C-alpha positions in Angstrom: -27.3 9.6 0.9 -24.8 6.7 0.5 -23.5 7.9 -2.8 -23.0 11.5 -1.0 -21.0 9.7 1.6 -19.2 8.0 -0.7 -18.3 11.0 -2.6 -16.9 12.7 0.7 -15.1 9.5 1.5 -13.6 9.9 -2.4 -12.5 13.6 -1.5 -11.0 12.9 1.9 -8.9 9.8 0.7 -7.8 12.2 -2.3 -6.4 14.6 0.1 -5.3 12.6 3.2 -4.0 9.6 0.9 -3.1 9.7 -2.7 -1.9 13.4 -2.8 0.4 12.0 0.3 1.8 9.1 -1.7 2.3 11.2 -4.7 4.7 13.8 -2.7 6.4 10.7 -0.6 6.5 8.3 -3.5 10.5 8.1 -3.8 11.2 8.3 -0.1 8.4 6.0 0.5 9.9 3.4 -2.1 13.5 3.5 -0.5 11.6 2.0 2.7 10.1 -1.1 1.1 11.9 -3.8 -0.5 11.7 -6.8 1.6 8.5 -8.8 0.8 6.5 -10.0 4.2 7.0 -13.8 4.6 3.1 -14.8 4.2 3.1 -12.7 1.0 6.2 -14.5 -0.2 4.9 -17.7 0.7 1.6 -17.2 -1.3 3.3 -16.0 -4.4 5.5 -18.9 -4.4 2.7 -21.5 -3.9 0.9 -20.5 -7.0 1.2 -22.7 -10.1 3.6 -21.8 -13.1 1.8 -19.8 -15.4 -0.7 -17.9 -13.2 -1.7 -14.7 -14.0 -2.9 -12.4 -11.4 -3.1 -8.6 -10.0 -1.1 -6.7 -7.6 -3.9 -4.2 -6.5 -2.1 -1.3 -4.6 1.0 -2.3 -5.6 3.0 0.9 -4.7 6.8 0.3 -6.0 6.1 -3.1 -7.2 8.1 -5.0 -4.6 6.1 -8.1 -5.0 6.2 -8.1 -8.8 9.2 -10.2 -9.0 9.1 -12.3 -5.8 8.0 -15.6 -8.2 9.7 -15.4 -11.7 7.2 -18.0 -12.9 3.6 -16.3 -12.5 3.0 -13.1 -14.1 1.5 -10.0 -12.4 -0.4 -6.7 -13.4 0.1 -4.4 -10.8 -1.9 -1.1 -10.3 -1.9 1.8 -7.7 -3.2 5.6 -7.8 0.1 6.7 -7.5 1.5 7.6 -10.9 5.0 8.3 -9.0 5.0 5.1 -7.7 3.8 3.3 -10.8 6.9 4.9 -12.4 8.9 2.9 -10.0 7.2 -0.3 -10.2 7.5 -0.5 -13.7 11.2 -1.4 -13.7 10.0 -4.8 -12.7 9.9 -6.3 -16.2 8.1 -8.4 -17.7 5.6 -7.3 -15.2 3.1 -4.8 -16.1 2.1 -1.6 -13.7 -0.8 1.1 -14.2 -2.5 3.5 -13.0 -5.7 2.6 -11.6 -8.2 3.1 -8.4 -9.1 -0.1 -6.1 -12.7 0.8 -6.6 -12.6 0.9 -10.7 -10.3 -1.6 -11.7 -9.6 -2.5 -15.4 -9.6 -6.2 -15.1 -12.3 -8.1 -16.8 -14.5 -9.7 -14.0 -13.8 -13.4 -12.9 -10.4 -13.4 -15.1 -7.6 -14.0 -12.7 -6.0 -16.6 -10.8 -5.1 -14.9 -7.8 -4.6 -11.1 -6.7 -3.0 -9.5 -3.7 -3.8 -6.3 -1.8 -1.2 -5.7 0.8 -1.4 -2.5 2.9 -4.3 -0.8 1.1 -7.6 -1.2 2.2 -7.5 0.5 5.3 -6.8 3.3 3.5 -10.6 3.5 2.6 -12.4 5.9 4.9 -15.6 4.5 5.6 -17.0 1.3 6.2 -19.0 1.2 2.9 -16.0 2.0 0.9 -13.8 -0.7 2.7 -16.3 -3.2 1.7 -16.4 -2.5 -1.8 -12.8 -2.2 -2.1 -12.7 -5.8 -0.8 -15.2 -6.7 -3.4 -13.9 -5.1 -6.4 -10.6 -7.4 -5.4 -12.6 -10.4 -5.3 -14.5 -9.9 -8.4 -11.2 -10.3 -10.4 -10.8 -14.1 -9.6 -11.9 -17.0 -11.2 -15.2 -18.5 -9.9 -14.8 -22.1 -8.7 -15.7 -24.8 -11.5 -18.4 -26.0 -8.8 -19.7 -24.8 -5.3 -17.8 -28.0 -3.9 -14.4 -26.9 -6.1 -11.4 -25.5 -4.6 -10.2 -24.5 -7.9 -11.2 -20.9 -8.0 -8.9 -17.5 -7.8 -7.3 -17.0 -4.6 -6.8 -13.3 -3.0 -4.6 -12.6 -0.3 -5.7 -9.5 1.7 -3.4 -7.6 4.6 -4.7 -4.6 6.8 -3.0 -2.5 9.7 -4.2 -4.5 13.1 -5.7 -2.4 15.9 -4.0 -4.8 18.3 -0.5 -4.1 18.5 0.8 -3.1 21.6 4.3 -4.7 21.4 4.8 -2.5 18.4 6.4 1.1 18.6 3.0 2.8 17.9 1.4 0.8 20.7 -2.0 0.7 19.6 -4.5 -1.8 20.8 -8.0 -2.6 22.2 -9.9 0.7 23.2 -7.7 3.1 20.9 -9.3 5.2 18.2 -9.7 2.9 15.0 -9.5 5.7 12.7 -6.1 7.5 13.0 -3.9 9.9 11.0 -0.3 8.3 10.9 2.6 10.7 10.2 5.4 10.0 7.6 8.4 12.3 8.0 10.8 13.1 5.4 14.0 14.3 6.6 15.2 17.8 5.0 18.8 16.2 4.5 22.1 17.5 5.3 23.8 19.1 8.2 24.5 22.6 8.2 28.1 23.7 8.0 30.3 26.8 7.9 32.5 27.1 5.3 35.8 29.5 5.0 36.7 30.9 1.9 39.4 33.8 0.6 39.3 36.8 -1.0 42.4 38.7 -2.0 42.7 42.5 -1.9 45.8 43.8 -3.2 48.6 41.6 -1.5 46.7 40.9 1.4 44.6 38.1 1.7 41.3 38.3 3.6 39.6 35.5 5.2 35.9 35.7 5.2 33.2 33.5 7.2 30.3 32.6 4.3 27.2 32.0 5.7 25.8 28.7 5.0 22.8 28.0 2.4 19.6 27.2 4.5 18.7 23.6 4.8 15.4 22.3 3.9 13.3 21.7 6.9 12.1 18.5 8.0 8.3 17.9 6.4 5.8 15.6 8.1 2.8 14.2 5.9 -0.4 12.6 7.3 -2.0 9.6 6.2 -5.3 8.3 7.0 -5.7 5.2 8.2 -8.5 2.6 9.5 -7.0 -0.2 12.2 -8.8 -3.3 11.8 -9.9 -5.1 14.8 -9.9 -9.0 15.1 -12.4 -10.6 13.1 -13.1 -7.2 11.2 -11.5 -8.3 8.1 -13.1 -11.5 7.7 -16.4 -9.7 8.4 -15.7 -7.2 5.4 -14.7 -10.1 3.2 -18.0 -12.1 3.8 -20.0 -9.0 3.3 -18.0 -8.4 -0.1 -19.4 -11.9 -1.2 -16.2 -13.9 -0.2 -15.3 -17.0 1.7 -12.3 -16.8 4.1 -10.1 -19.7 3.6 -7.4 -18.9 5.8 -6.6 -15.9 8.1 -4.2 -15.0 10.7 -1.8 -12.1 12.1 1.5 -10.9 11.3 3.8 -8.4 12.3 0.9 -5.9 13.3 -0.9 -6.6 10.4 -4.6 -8.9 10.0 -4.3 -11.1 6.8 -6.7 -13.6 5.1 -6.8 -15.6 2.0 -10.2 -15.4 0.3 -12.1 -16.6 -2.5 -15.5 -15.9 -4.3 -18.4 -18.0 -2.9 
């Protein structure tokens, strides 16, 4: 039964998440260029020479934040990965969050920014967190704080101050529109056609302009405390957590 539920979730995400990002990749990338402050702080605080992963890296905007670390970015969208590959010397590969190619317990850090909320069932979300945590180095002992760390961001349910207006009591599983403008104003152009010595002016019909197109993406809106719960369920320990710009975030390690 669990396997069947996971398969349904995978099929649902293929249609309502992955296919959408393939279609909107270029337009989406053009709006994603400024690092979020806490992600920027996390990456810049890493020791020089650290090696890590950006899981669900999108256009790779975080790959070059800290020039003294090396990051392997991954994303399900091949079109976004084509854009991410411009951030040399870092790597960018096509990979699924639930089937990562990294050796377990091998990396100093990982980031997962606005990704796990796209998984469509509770079990798949916990599994996605587990996959992020399992790439991290284990601490040298139970008391030591020298293990790898992961920073995870998800959209919050509690964002009544935002233009979306979601808050407690709202449905947590939502479809969020992404609108691609058709572009270009319609305009009428005049041309001239000669007939003998007479110049005739004719009105050319404007070419039909593309219409706006709306794509719907699936999101699970996390309520307060839910991300920490999923991290614990996935075998992690929350080191730090908070709220920033309509998102819940947490820094976690392996237990």
